[in-house]
C-alpha positions as CSV (number, residue, x, y, z in Angstrom):
1,D,97.5,113.8,66.9
2,Y,100.1,112.1,69.2
3,D,102.2,115.3,70.3
4,D,98.8,117.1,71.3
5,A,97.5,113.7,72.7
6,I,100.7,113.1,75.1
7,A,100.5,116.8,75.9
8,W,96.9,117.0,77.2
9,C,97.5,113.1,78.9
10,A,100.6,114.1,80.4
11,E,98.6,116.6,82.8
12,Q,96.0,114.2,83.3
13,P,95.0,111.3,85.4
14,S,95.1,108.1,83.0
15,S,90.7,107.8,84.9
16,D,90.5,110.8,83.2
17,W,91.5,110.2,79.8
18,K,89.1,107.8,78.8
19,C,86.1,110.9,79.6
20,A,87.8,113.5,78.1
21,P,85.6,115.1,75.0
22,R,88.5,115.0,72.7
23,V,89.0,111.4,73.1
24,K,86.5,110.5,70.3
25,S,88.6,112.3,67.5
26,S,91.7,111.8,68.8
27,N,93.5,108.2,67.2
28,A,96.3,108.5,69.6
29,Q,94.2,109.2,73.0
30,Q,92.3,106.1,72.4
31,L,95.5,104.3,71.6
32,L,97.1,105.8,74.9
33,V,93.3,104.9,77.0
34,G,93.9,101.1,75.1
35,L,97.6,101.2,77.1
36,V,96.1,101.9,79.8
37,E,93.1,99.4,79.8
38,A,95.7,96.7,79.0
39,I,98.2,97.4,81.8
40,Q,94.9,97.2,84.1
41,Q,94.1,93.9,83.0
42,V,97.3,92.5,83.3
43,R,97.9,93.4,86.4
44,A,94.3,91.5,87.6
45,L,95.1,88.6,86.1
46,Q,98.9,88.9,87.4
47,R,96.6,88.9,90.5
48,E,94.5,86.2,90.1
49,L,97.5,83.9,89.1
50,G,99.5,84.6,92.2
51,E,96.1,83.8,94.0
52,N,95.5,80.6,92.2
53,A,99.5,79.6,93.1
54,G,99.4,80.9,96.3
55,V,103.0,83.0,95.0
56,P,102.4,87.1,95.6
57,I,102.8,88.4,92.3
58,E,101.3,91.6,93.3
59,P,101.0,92.0,96.7
60,P,98.2,94.0,98.4
61,K,101.4,96.3,99.3
62,Q,101.8,96.9,95.7
63,T,98.6,97.6,94.5
64,R,98.1,99.9,96.6
65,L,101.6,101.4,95.5
66,L,100.3,100.8,92.1
67,D,97.0,102.5,92.2
68,A,98.4,105.1,93.3
69,C,101.3,105.7,90.9
70,M,98.0,105.3,88.4
71,Q,96.7,108.4,89.9
72,V,99.3,110.8,89.1
73,P,98.5,112.8,86.1
74,G,100.9,111.7,83.3
75,I,101.7,108.2,84.7
76,C,100.3,105.3,81.6
77,M,101.8,102.4,83.0
78,A,102.4,101.1,86.4
79,A,102.7,97.3,87.5
80,V,105.1,94.8,88.6
81,P,107.5,93.6,85.9
82,G,108.2,89.8,85.7
83,A,107.3,87.1,88.6
84,G,106.6,90.1,91.1
85,G,107.2,89.0,94.9
86,Y,107.8,92.8,96.8
87,D,111.3,93.4,94.7
88,A,110.2,95.8,92.0
89,I,107.5,98.0,90.3
90,Y,107.7,100.5,87.3
91,C,105.9,103.3,86.0
92,V,105.7,104.8,82.5
93,A,106.0,108.5,82.6
94,L,104.7,110.7,79.7
95,S,107.0,114.1,80.7
96,D,109.7,115.1,82.8
97,T,106.5,116.1,85.9
98,A,105.0,113.2,86.1
99,S,108.2,111.3,86.9
100,Q,109.4,114.0,89.3
101,K,105.6,113.9,90.9
102,V,105.4,109.8,91.3
103,E,109.2,110.0,92.9
104,E,107.3,112.2,95.5
105,L,104.9,110.1,96.0
106,W,107.3,106.8,96.3
107,S,109.1,109.3,98.6
108,Q,106.3,109.9,101.1
109,W,105.2,106.3,101.1
110,T,104.8,104.6,104.5
111,E,103.3,101.4,103.8
112,M,106.4,99.9,102.1
113,S,109.7,100.8,101.6
114,V,110.4,102.0,98.0
115,G,113.8,102.8,96.6
116,P,113.8,104.4,92.5
117,L,115.9,103.0,90.1
118,L,115.4,105.1,87.9
119,A,115.5,105.2,83.9
120,N,115.2,107.2,80.5
121,Q,114.4,106.1,76.9
122,A,117.6,106.9,75.0
123,S,117.2,108.8,71.7
124,S,119.9,108.2,69.7
125,G,118.2,105.5,67.8
126,V,119.7,102.1,66.8
127,C,123.6,102.3,66.6
128,V,126.5,99.8,65.7
129,L,128.9,99.5,68.6
130,D,132.1,97.9,68.5
131,P,132.6,94.7,70.5
132,A,136.3,94.8,71.0
133,A,135.4,98.2,73.3
134,Y,133.6,94.9,75.7
135,P,136.7,93.1,76.6
136,E,134.6,91.0,79.1
137,I,131.7,90.9,77.2
138,T,133.4,89.6,74.3
139,S,136.0,87.2,76.2
140,K,133.2,85.1,77.2
141,L,132.1,84.3,73.0
């Protein structure tokens, strides 16, 4: 169910996930829909907090960019990390194709400058590292 849900959602904009007939029978897709709804709620609360505090946590220019990112098929999250303020956004993509399409969106975005800092998940799992290999850190301990 998980693999099928990820594969299907990776090809659709997140706004279509809730309306799909398969959502009723797919627990994984219901969870993905819940994730999208939760991040949208977090964003709304960040905007409200910013307005009440007089601080641009998710400024309108970033809102428009994030909304455009959320329309890219396969993007399940797009938001402002931390305290916001124009300097960063993040997107979580369900596929390499979704990542490429959001990068294309950013490269063509003209309302504000977007400089991607791309990252991927590590698939190595938990591992033990030798602290001696990192003297710049251990020397401070």
